[in-house]
Wavefront OBJ file of the C-alpha trace (Angstrom):
o trace
v 33.777 1.106 -19.051
v 34.958 1.702 -15.497
v 32.734 0.078 -12.856
v 31.014 2.349 -10.322
v 32.338 0.651 -7.209
v 30.784 3.229 -4.890
v 27.160 2.659 -5.831
v 27.547 -1.109 -6.129
v 29.197 -1.071 -2.745
v 26.159 0.705 -1.333
v 23.837 -1.823 -2.989
v 25.777 -4.611 -1.255
v 25.567 -2.671 2.005
v 21.779 -2.438 1.647
v 21.546 -6.180 0.919
v 23.498 -6.871 4.100
v 21.200 -4.576 6.083
v 18.102 -6.338 4.781
v 19.578 -9.756 5.501
v 20.547 -9.148 9.109
v 17.555 -7.078 10.199
v 13.941 -7.601 11.119
v 11.747 -5.715 8.628
v 8.417 -4.742 10.191
v 7.456 -1.738 8.072
v 3.909 -2.546 6.946
v 4.324 -0.952 3.517
v 7.495 -2.884 2.652
v 8.019 -6.380 1.312
v 10.706 -8.438 -0.395
v 10.275 -9.270 -4.064
v 11.274 -12.562 -5.605
v 14.580 -12.744 -7.422
v 12.792 -12.997 -10.783
v 10.857 -9.787 -10.128
v 14.152 -7.957 -9.578
v 15.700 -9.612 -12.624
v 12.746 -8.467 -14.745
v 13.116 -4.930 -13.430
v 16.762 -4.701 -14.486
v 16.249 -5.464 -18.169
v 16.652 -3.885 -21.614
v 13.074 -2.621 -21.648
v 14.377 0.348 -19.681
v 15.859 1.511 -22.998
v 12.492 1.746 -24.762
v 10.364 4.876 -24.937
v 6.715 3.839 -25.229
v 4.417 6.825 -24.730
v 0.826 5.754 -25.182
v -0.741 2.334 -24.719
v -0.374 -1.102 -26.351
v -1.267 -0.755 -30.022
v -1.425 3.049 -29.766
v 2.100 4.343 -29.225
v 3.782 7.565 -30.270
v 7.079 5.806 -31.031
v 8.010 2.945 -33.322
v 9.603 -0.279 -32.168
v 7.066 -0.954 -29.397
v 5.833 -4.323 -30.645
v 7.634 -6.246 -27.868
v 6.834 -3.923 -24.943
v 3.220 -3.915 -26.167
v 3.126 -7.668 -25.525
v 4.779 -7.277 -22.120
v 2.430 -4.515 -20.962
v -0.623 -6.366 -22.265
v 0.486 -9.464 -20.360
v 0.680 -7.427 -17.157
v -2.812 -6.045 -17.833
v -4.298 -9.463 -18.569
v -2.773 -11.042 -15.475
v -4.030 -8.244 -13.210
v -7.502 -8.653 -14.726
v -7.383 -12.358 -13.927
v -6.242 -11.775 -10.335
v -9.042 -9.381 -9.444
v -11.681 -10.492 -11.985
v -11.988 -7.022 -13.504
v -12.382 -5.699 -17.028
v -10.134 -2.610 -16.886
v -6.568 -2.221 -15.638
v -3.972 0.505 -16.202
v -0.500 -0.662 -15.141
v 1.406 2.523 -16.001
v 1.207 4.626 -12.790
v 4.654 4.972 -11.277
v 3.259 4.774 -7.728
v 0.081 4.410 -5.723
v 0.052 8.156 -5.158
v 0.100 8.761 -8.910
v -2.672 6.213 -9.403
v -4.804 8.152 -6.915
v -3.852 11.418 -8.574
v -4.859 10.090 -11.983
v -8.302 9.003 -10.788
v -8.894 12.357 -9.121
v -7.751 14.273 -12.201
v -10.058 12.142 -14.345
v -13.235 12.714 -12.325
v -12.765 16.040 -10.527
v -12.483 19.712 -11.355
v -10.434 22.170 -9.334
v -12.347 23.034 -6.171
v -14.610 19.955 -6.167
v -15.461 18.402 -2.806
v -13.873 15.103 -1.771
v -14.316 13.009 1.374
v -11.587 10.719 2.721
v -10.348 9.105 5.906
v -8.466 11.606 8.050
v -4.680 11.168 7.954
v -4.517 11.214 11.749
v -7.037 8.366 11.840
v -5.035 6.120 9.544
v -5.755 7.666 6.132
v -3.274 8.472 3.377
v -1.785 11.772 2.258
v -3.471 11.542 -1.150
v -6.920 11.223 0.418
v -7.175 14.933 1.080
v -4.243 15.968 3.263
v -3.615 19.728 2.963
v 0.090 19.157 2.295
v -0.627 17.291 -0.978
v -2.333 18.061 -4.296
v -5.498 16.330 -3.032
v -5.910 18.838 -0.252
v -4.785 21.839 -2.301
v -6.694 21.309 -5.544
v -9.948 20.114 -3.972
v -12.137 20.973 -0.996
v -11.181 18.084 1.251
v -13.371 16.878 4.095
v -12.733 13.892 6.314
v -14.356 11.123 8.294
v -12.707 9.150 11.082
v -12.868 6.227 13.454
v -14.876 5.814 16.641
v -12.990 6.634 19.817
v -14.440 3.685 21.697
v -13.297 0.940 19.318
v -10.989 2.478 16.700
v -13.151 1.337 13.765
v -14.373 3.453 10.861
v -17.520 5.366 11.816
v -19.733 4.686 8.799
v -22.668 6.619 10.271
v -20.469 9.699 10.632
v -19.146 9.135 7.104
v -22.680 9.180 5.716
v -23.635 12.200 7.789
v -20.612 14.106 6.519
v -21.398 13.072 2.931
v -24.972 14.354 3.272
v -23.600 17.609 4.705
v -20.815 18.437 2.211
v -22.071 16.599 -0.928
v -18.722 15.242 -2.151
v -18.152 14.379 -5.781
v -15.744 11.605 -4.744
v -15.573 9.484 -1.587
v -12.230 7.800 -0.940
v -11.930 4.720 1.241
v -8.811 2.826 2.215
v -5.986 3.606 4.601
v -2.287 3.367 5.334
v -2.624 2.550 9.042
v -5.926 0.770 9.648
v -5.997 -2.883 10.669
v -9.629 -3.762 9.975
v -11.575 -4.808 6.879
v -13.807 -2.332 5.046
v -17.571 -2.298 4.484
v -17.528 -1.189 0.860
v -21.267 -1.785 0.406
v -22.007 0.617 3.263
v -19.796 3.294 1.709
v -21.408 2.876 -1.712
v -24.867 3.230 -0.160
v -23.818 6.549 1.386
v -22.266 7.685 -1.888
v -25.416 6.875 -3.855
v -27.446 9.138 -1.573
v -25.404 12.150 -2.693
v -24.477 11.046 -6.209
v -20.794 10.590 -5.382
v -18.296 8.297 -7.068
v -16.248 5.948 -4.870
v -12.510 5.287 -5.024
v -11.112 2.385 -2.997
v -7.388 2.628 -2.338
v -6.360 -0.941 -1.488
v -2.609 -0.337 -1.553
v -2.150 -2.160 1.752
v -4.634 -5.070 1.756
v -4.548 -5.787 -2.006
v -2.757 -9.112 -1.592
v -5.249 -10.328 0.979
v -8.118 -9.241 -1.264
v -6.499 -11.048 -4.204
v -6.397 -14.212 -2.091
v -10.060 -13.872 -1.103
v -9.288 -13.265 2.576
v -10.858 -9.801 2.847
v -13.908 -8.065 1.382
v -13.617 -7.159 -2.284
v -14.265 -3.525 -3.248
v -14.902 -4.197 -6.920
v -18.676 -4.719 -6.844
v -19.257 -1.518 -4.875
v -16.545 0.992 -5.787
v -16.310 2.712 -9.149
v -12.503 2.821 -9.088
v -9.861 0.792 -7.270
v -6.196 1.732 -6.988
v -3.265 -0.078 -5.449
v 0.459 -0.128 -5.162
v 2.177 -3.272 -6.395
v 4.958 -3.477 -3.809
v 3.246 -4.071 -0.460
v 1.197 -7.218 0.080
v 1.225 -7.873 -3.700
v 4.993 -8.390 -3.328
v 5.912 -6.844 -6.653
v 8.087 -3.926 -7.796
v 7.413 -0.376 -6.700
v 4.559 1.013 -8.749
v 0.809 1.565 -8.984
v -2.262 0.262 -10.815
v -5.789 1.503 -11.518
v -8.698 -0.914 -11.917
v -12.437 -0.979 -12.592
v -14.748 -3.970 -12.390
v -16.677 -2.708 -15.422
v -16.268 0.312 -17.665
v -19.100 2.857 -17.800
v -20.041 6.075 -19.542
v -18.854 9.155 -17.725
v -21.751 10.668 -15.759
v -21.094 14.205 -17.033
v -21.729 13.448 -20.705
v -18.193 14.400 -21.771
v -17.667 13.686 -25.460
v -14.672 12.770 -27.564
v -13.500 14.493 -30.779
v -15.956 12.444 -32.842
v -18.905 13.326 -30.627
v -18.988 9.943 -28.874
v -19.536 9.789 -25.123
v -16.251 9.254 -23.327
v -16.024 6.025 -21.349
v -14.389 6.189 -17.918
v -11.576 3.939 -19.162
v -10.710 6.596 -21.746
v -10.699 9.364 -19.155
v -8.493 7.326 -16.824
v -6.037 6.420 -19.579
v -5.839 10.058 -20.686
v -5.339 11.155 -17.087
v -2.315 8.874 -16.668
v -0.889 9.700 -20.105
v -0.557 12.431 -21.201
v -2.204 14.002 -18.161
v 0.381 13.090 -15.540
v 3.151 10.959 -16.983
v 5.211 10.654 -20.111
v 6.809 7.390 -21.147
v 5.871 4.399 -18.996
v 8.562 2.439 -17.155
v 8.328 -0.681 -19.291
v 11.022 -2.516 -17.314
v 8.984 -2.000 -14.131
v 5.801 -3.027 -15.947
v 7.585 -6.253 -16.947
v 8.386 -6.833 -13.278
v 4.743 -6.140 -12.398
v 3.781 -8.855 -14.903
v 6.119 -11.301 -13.149
v 4.664 -10.528 -9.721
v 1.136 -10.945 -11.110
v 2.188 -14.346 -12.474
v 3.351 -15.277 -8.971
v 0.078 -14.117 -7.411
v -1.867 -16.397 -9.759
v -0.068 -19.450 -8.324
v -1.430 -21.503 -5.418
v 1.703 -20.742 -3.385
v 0.701 -17.100 -3.169
v -2.637 -17.895 -1.532
v -0.759 -19.887 1.106
v 1.545 -16.896 1.617
v -1.409 -14.530 2.057
v -3.038 -16.849 4.601
v 0.238 -17.058 6.508
v 0.593 -13.279 6.455
v -2.851 -12.835 7.988
v -2.200 -15.562 10.592
v 1.137 -14.019 11.536
v -0.458 -10.604 12.068
v -3.107 -12.100 14.326
v -0.526 -14.094 16.290
v 1.523 -10.931 16.721
v -1.551 -9.058 17.959
v -2.153 -11.754 20.568
v 1.447 -11.521 21.763
v 1.266 -7.720 22.086
v -2.008 -7.891 24.005
v -0.523 -10.427 26.417
v 2.179 -7.894 27.240
v -0.341 -5.132 27.894
v 0.037 -3.144 24.685
v -2.909 -1.133 23.389
v -3.700 -2.143 19.804
v -5.977 0.331 18.042
v -9.291 -1.456 17.323
v -8.184 -4.328 19.567
v -6.617 -6.486 16.862
v -6.269 -6.942 13.129
v -7.979 -8.406 10.072
v -5.117 -7.762 7.684
v -1.310 -7.595 7.700
v -0.640 -4.750 10.124
v -1.114 -3.479 13.665
v -1.357 0.094 14.907
v -0.149 0.287 18.489
v -0.843 3.139 20.888
v 2.196 3.434 23.174
v 0.836 6.017 25.567
v 0.257 3.437 28.306
v 3.913 2.424 27.920
v 5.188 5.997 28.362
v 7.242 6.096 25.165
v 6.635 8.100 22.006
v 6.536 6.629 18.532
v 9.633 8.602 17.554
v 11.668 7.324 20.482
v 10.435 3.783 19.861
v 11.403 3.855 16.194
v 14.856 5.274 16.906
v 15.621 2.741 19.648
v 14.456 -0.218 17.570
v 16.563 0.826 14.577
v 19.618 0.518 16.815
v 18.584 -3.110 17.374
v 18.255 -3.728 13.606
v 14.456 -3.764 13.862
v 12.760 -1.361 11.459
v 9.208 -0.089 11.730
v 7.719 3.391 11.656
v 6.347 5.843 14.145
v 2.690 6.588 13.416
v -0.058 8.806 14.685
v -2.923 7.041 16.423
v -6.558 8.196 16.467
v -7.055 11.245 18.707
v -3.293 11.576 19.133
v -2.034 14.299 21.472
v 1.448 14.417 19.908
v 2.665 15.937 16.640
v 3.116 13.909 13.429
v 6.874 14.237 13.955
v 6.695 12.607 17.396
v 3.460 10.536 17.462
v 2.054 8.301 20.141
v 2.192 5.083 18.182
v 3.988 2.675 15.929
v 2.799 0.752 12.891
v 3.924 -2.868 12.667
v 3.527 -5.116 9.621
v 4.304 -8.718 8.738
v 4.578 -8.919 4.893
v 8.388 -8.994 4.760
v 8.957 -11.374 7.661
v 6.325 -13.696 6.209
v 8.192 -13.638 2.911
v 11.342 -14.588 4.860
v 9.481 -17.719 5.988
v 8.409 -16.864 9.519
v 5.369 -18.502 11.094
v 3.015 -17.889 14.025
v 5.513 -19.365 16.489
v 8.048 -16.673 15.578
v 5.714 -13.801 16.419
v 5.942 -14.069 20.205
v 9.749 -14.027 19.978
v 9.619 -10.895 17.825
v 7.227 -9.161 20.223
v 9.502 -10.091 23.114
v 12.438 -8.383 21.367
v 10.302 -5.309 20.701
v 9.145 -5.188 24.311
v 12.658 -5.466 25.719
v 13.814 -2.488 23.670
v 10.678 -0.397 24.228
v 10.860 -0.882 27.991
v 14.566 0.091 28.080
v 15.114 2.323 25.040
v 18.122 4.110 26.528
v 19.852 1.011 27.877
v 22.639 0.401 25.374
v 23.332 -3.073 26.741
v 19.739 -4.216 26.283
v 19.577 -2.769 22.762
v 22.902 -4.363 21.818
v 21.832 -7.738 23.223
v 18.592 -7.682 21.228
v 20.476 -6.663 18.095
v 22.816 -9.620 18.475
v 19.924 -12.027 18.952
v 18.056 -10.605 15.958
v 21.116 -10.827 13.706
v 21.799 -14.414 14.728
v 18.169 -15.453 14.323
v 17.829 -13.903 10.861
v 20.693 -16.073 9.595
v 18.172 -18.900 9.679
v 15.965 -17.130 7.123
v 18.100 -16.804 4.018
v 17.509 -13.776 1.812
v 18.665 -13.895 -1.800
v 21.355 -16.556 -1.342
v 21.732 -16.512 -5.145
v 23.401 -13.105 -4.815
v 26.431 -14.455 -2.971
l 1 2 3 4 5 6 7 8 9 10 11 12 13 14 15 16 17 18 19 20 21 22 23 24 25 26 27 28 29 30 31 32 33 34 35 36 37 38 39 40 41 42 43 44 45 46 47 48 49 50 51 52 53 54 55 56 57 58 59 60 61 62 63 64 65 66 67 68 69 70 71 72 73 74 75 76 77 78 79 80 81 82 83 84 85 86 87 88 89 90 91 92 93 94 95 96 97 98 99 100 101 102 103 104 105 106 107 108 109 110 111 112 113 114 115 116 117 118 119 120 121 122 123 124 125 126 127 128 129 130 131 132 133 134 135 136 137 138 139 140 141 142 143 144 145 146 147 148 149 150 151 152 153 154 155 156 157 158 159 160 161 162 163 164 165 166 167 168 169 170 171 172 173 174 175 176 177 178 179 180 181 182 183 184 185 186 187 188 189 190 191 192 193 194 195 196 197 198 199 200 201 202 203 204 205 206 207 208 209 210 211 212 213 214 215 216 217 218 219 220 221 222 223 224 225 226 227 228 229 230 231 232 233 234 235 236 237 238 239 240 241 242 243 244 245 246 247 248 249 250 251 252 253 254 255 256 257 258 259 260 261 262 263 264 265 266 267 268 269 270 271 272 273 274 275 276 277 278 279 280 281 282 283 284 285 286 287 288 289 290 291 292 293 294 295 296 297 298 299 300 301 302 303 304 305 306 307 308 309 310 311 312 313 314 315 316 317 318 319 320 321 322 323 324 325 326 327 328 329 330 331 332 333 334 335 336 337 338 339 340 341 342 343 344 345 346 347 348 349 350 351 352 353 354 355 356 357 358 359 360 361 362 363 364 365 366 367 368 369 370 371 372 373 374 375 376 377 378 379 380 381 382 383 384 385 386 387 388 389 390 391 392 393 394 395 396 397 398 399 400 401 402 403 404 405 406 407 408 409 410 411 412 413 414 415 416 417 418 419 420 421 422 423 424 425 426
């Protein structure tokens, strides 16, 4: 068979880009070589609709073992009794939970997208804002932290059926007990989307949502450092609160409703090659080395915050508890869009991001989101953070100066040679 030189050439081009550049996108990370090897395997050939032991196709005895291993390892990581590893993404994991517990037109309450929330938490451009009556809570203007009093007041006002907590651009830990207390006052269920801080939670460095939230979802590719995909978890299974019954008249457990929501509700055959790669990443998380990585990630983020503050940058909430920073650039007189575009020219990638109470559009924004998962995976430490912030500052202060941008790019490229990425691929 003739080799597709074009696509393999582009894959090599992407490897070169990743090697030479500084990856600061908070939702990106770099998997281990064995995670990628597991993802490119013969399990991609197997159709396996259903769940281990209950498939609609024959020949699933091996992928049953692989998927069950992924489930068991995730249970061990988070000390939970239910895990579904089939969602293709975090967005689909959130969709599945909402489909399982909500009817069209039900009220939901989530963190506002402009305050750091996620599209699937009720944004009007997604299913969550179109299928349900979405209301939102936010952060306090004075300190950039979630306003739990306002959250409870809004819950008492609109009586949501589901409260969603978690964010895509929020640098502080969450008070899950406080959210559950508010939910209990109105009889709401609680979904914690931990797609970003999941790795830090797994390492015991942040509050755990599992004792307070009915459902927990996550991606597997951010701080968990696995392949792209999603998971759904529950600490303990429970009978559905609406008395829904199965075909034999038995009360449906929430695990059944969630499984049915993923398949056949939303997805067909699971990606068993990706699930195998999830199992590998879960194996890695269970090792002591991962806890050291998570601690380093948190320390790097805090060191980076200190370096930004020393240069007069405005960090939303004043710092970070996790792996990311949200920076308001308005006092630096540059938009998020212009910042992102200038930094890309210097081989530094991050993303423009709205900040709380932003006065610019989502296509321009007043801020940037900066994360440390990938550079921590490359082996960087606290001492590297001030150098990185200095590069960022030089470009942001002279975004149209081609000489400055080119000089920073050269320094970045040279520096990154000291942090080898996938040398086995040469």
